[in-house]
N, C-alpha and C positions, 0 to 999 in steps of 0.2 A: 020089464021088457027085455028080451034077449038081445044083447049087443052083437053087432056083426063085425068080424075081424077078417080082413083079407090080407094075404101075403103074396109077394112075388119073390121067388127064390131061385137060385141056380144060375151059374154062368160057367165060363170055361175053366175056372179054378175052384168052383164050389159046387158040390153035389146038391141038386135041387131037393132031393128027398131028405138029406141030412138036415138042412136048414128048416125045411118044413116040419120035420119031427121035433127039432129043437124048440121051435115056436109052440108046437102043440103041447109039449111037456110043460112049458111055462104057463100056458093057458089052463092046463089041467089043475094048476095050483091055485087058480083064482077062486074067490069066494062067490062068484056068480057064474052062471052059464053063459057061454058065448057060442055063436054060430061061426065056425072057422072054415075058410075056403082058401086054397092055394091056387093061384092062376099063373099062366105064362105072361111074360112081359108084353106080348102083343095085345093082351086084354086089359092092360092098365088104364087106358083112357076111358074105356067103357065102365070099369069099376069106379073110377073117380066120379063119373056122372051119376052113380047110384048112391053116393054119399054114405059109405060105410062108417061105422063109429071109429074104426082104426084101420090104417093101411100101413103095412110093414114092408119095407123094401130091403132085400138082401141080395142085390144084383149090382155088379159094377157096370159102368157106362160103356160096355162093349158087348156086342152080340155077333155071333158068327153068321156071315152072309153066304151067298153063293160062292162056289169054288174056294171054300175055306177062308174067305176074306173076313176081316173083322171091321165092324163099323160102330160108331156111337149111336145109341138109340135115343138119347135125350135131345130132342129138338127144342128150340125156343118155345114152340107152341105147347108141347107136352110139359115143359118146365112151368110155364105160366098156368096150366091147368092144375098142376100139383099145388102150386102156391095159392090159387083161387080156392081149391078144395079146403085147404087148411085155414085160410083167411076167413072163410065162411062158417067155420066151426068144426072141421075135421081134425083128426089126430094122426100124426105121422111119426113113425119110428124108422130111422135109418140104422139097420143092424149089420154090423161088420162091413161087407162089401157094398152096402147101400150108400156109402159115402165115398166110394173109390172111383177115381178118374173122371170126376164131374168137373166141368169148367168153373173156375173161381168166379167168373163174371156172369154165371147163370143165375136166374132168379131162384132156382132150386137151392143152390149153395147159399145165396143171400138169405133164404128162409131158414135153412138148416143151421147155418152159422159155423159149422165145423166141417173140416175136409181132410181127406187122407193125403198124406205126403209120401210116405213109403213105409216098408216094413223090412226088418232084417230077417234072417233065417229063424225058424222056430226054436225057441229056447224056453226055459222056465220063466214065466211072467207072473208077478204078484199083482193082483188087482185090489185096491183099497177103495171101499165104498164109504162115502160120507153122507149118504141119505139119512135123514132123521128117522125115516121109517125102517131102515135096514142098514145100520152101520156095521160093516163086516170086512173080511179079507179072505181071499182064496188065491191059490197058486196052481197054475196049469201050464202045460207045454202049449205054446201058442205063437202065432204071428203077433208081435207087438206093434200094432198100428201106431205110427207117428202121426199125430193129429194136430192141425192148426185150427185156431179159433179166430173168426173174422173180427169180432168185437166183444165188448164186455156185457152185452145185453143177453146173457144166458147164465145158467148156473151149472158149474162143473161139479158133478157129484161122484165122479170116480176118476182115479188116476192109476196108471200102470207103471211097474218098476221091473227092470231086468238088468242084465249085464250090459245092455246097450243104452241104458239111461232111463229117463222118466218121460211120461207123456200123459196128456188128457185121454181118458178112456170112456167117459160118459158125461153127457150134459143134457139139460132140458130147459125149455122156456115156453112162454105163451107167445102166440103169433096171431094177431087179429082176434078172431073169435075161437081160434083153435089152439092146439098144443103140438109141440115138436120135441123129439128126443133123439139123441145119437148114442149108440152102444157098440163098443168095438169087439168084445169077446163073442164068438170064438171061431177059429178056423177048422178045428177037427172035432170028430164025434166024441172023443174022450172029454175034451173041455166043455162041449155042449151038455154033457151028462153030469157035470159037477153040480152037486146039490146047492152049494152057496151061490154059484153063478145063476142057477135057475131061479132061486128065491129072489135075487136082486132084479133079474129080468122081469119076473112076475110083479115085483113092486113098481118097476117103471111102467109096465103095461097097465097096472091098476090105476096109476096116476093119469095116464093118457086116456083111460076109459071113464074116469070120473067126470061127471057133468060139471061144466063151468057155470059160473054166475052169468048174469046178463051183461056184465061189464065187458066192454070191448077194449082189448089192449091195442096200443099203438103198434104200428107195423115194426118199429125198431125194437120192441120188447120181445 
């Protein structure tokens, strides 16, 4: 059966088309066919109700409103719907800005377990992957996201290194009957096109799309 993947991309600092193509290129590397659709943030709630196999968020928690005002889009109700989708068996990937500016006390961050703190200016960043399926390293010019982790109930599979220091860059875990992952590269098109980066992202997506057993994990895992 063809898996369904939906992404939400693009905000004030990230081109929607760049992130959309980034995901498409990673999906093209999969060993299975998927149906891929990119939607605006306004259609996220509807997409959640359709229970896709994987939902990828690459949008920060700010949208432009009337008269160029900026407001947060993640309400407690939408946050709870995201958590419910994953808890019941959905898979969720927070890609780059999909972890940015979300409230630490939201159910969303409680599920994701990782959160954006800040990033310095773009510099050469080396990413080291410790995935058993894809141990590797690559260096790109990027925003090095400084990431905090809420608790120990996740597996960090990637770290980033630059002149600004070291940070978590990728993590994954089970949640209820679903799966969750966070992945911080990349901010620009050149980094998105890096072959090793795409292979690691493909490996993470493969894990997210892999069918789980009937075992239901506790919410804190």
